[in-house]
N, C-alpha and C positions, 0 to 999 in steps of 0.2 A: 883666434881671429874671428871676426864677424862674418857671418854667411855672406853678406852683402859687401862690396867693396868698390869705390871709384879706381880707375886707373892711377897707378902711382909709380915712383921710381924713375930713374934716368932713361930706361928703355921705353917709357910711357910718357916722355915729355909732352908738353901740350902740342897738339899738332895743328898746323896752319894750312890754309889754302892758299898759300903764296903761289902754288902752281895749280889754282883751281881748274883751269881749262885742261891741263895735262891730267889732273886727277879725273874729271869728268870723261875725258877721251879715253882714258885707260880703263875706265869702270862705267861704260855705258849700261843703260837699263837693260835688263836680262843677262849681264854678264855673270859669269861663274866667279866666285871668290872663295878663298880659303885663308883662314887666318887663326890667331890664338886669342881666346877670351882674356882680356886684359882688365875687364871690370864687370861687376854684377850689380844690379839693382833689382828691386822687385818688379819693376816694369820691363826689364829685358837685359841683354848683355852687350858690352861694348867689345869690338874686335879689331885688333891690330891686322890689317890686311897685308898678306904676303906681297912683296913686290911694290907696294904703293905706300911709302912711308909718310906721305903728307896727308894721309886721310884716316879716318876711324870710322868703322861701320858700327852700326846699331841695329840689333834684331830685337825688336819688342816682342812681348809674349804674344801679341796679336799676329805676329808673323812668324810663328813656330807651329809645327805640326800639333795638331789635337793630342793632348796627353803628354806632350813632351815637357820634361821639367828644365830648369835653367841650367845650362852647361856650367860645369865647375871652372874656376880660374885656371888658366893654363891649358884647357881643353883646345884642341884643334877641331875648328868646325868648318863647314862649307855651306854655301847657299847661293843666292841669286840676288842681284841688285834690283831693288824696286824703284828708288828714285834718289835724288841728291837733295839734301836739306841745307842750302847756302846759309841760311840764317844761323845755323849752329855747327857748320862745317862738318856734317855727317853724310855717310853714305848708308841709306836704309836698305836693309837686307832681309829676305826670308831665308830662314834656315832649312836645310834638309832634314828629312826624317831619320836619317841614319847617323845624326850627330850624337 
């Protein structure tokens, strides 16, 4: 398997913001999140957010602690919401150093 992967499979179905207002309300800026890494790319990781199935988080390498490598697929990570990217339906997060 390639080191980098896009989210795939039925559990990683395309996520929509049909409930955008509810998603933003559930995940305000500075909210704490936990979830599973469902995709990896050179620029960061995609995270399925626990308890918020209509959203996917993106933690870019610029929002990871200095020296932290990309978490593996399936890793459970946590962090803080930085902002909401409506144009591509993502919740941008900064990962904690303990990941």
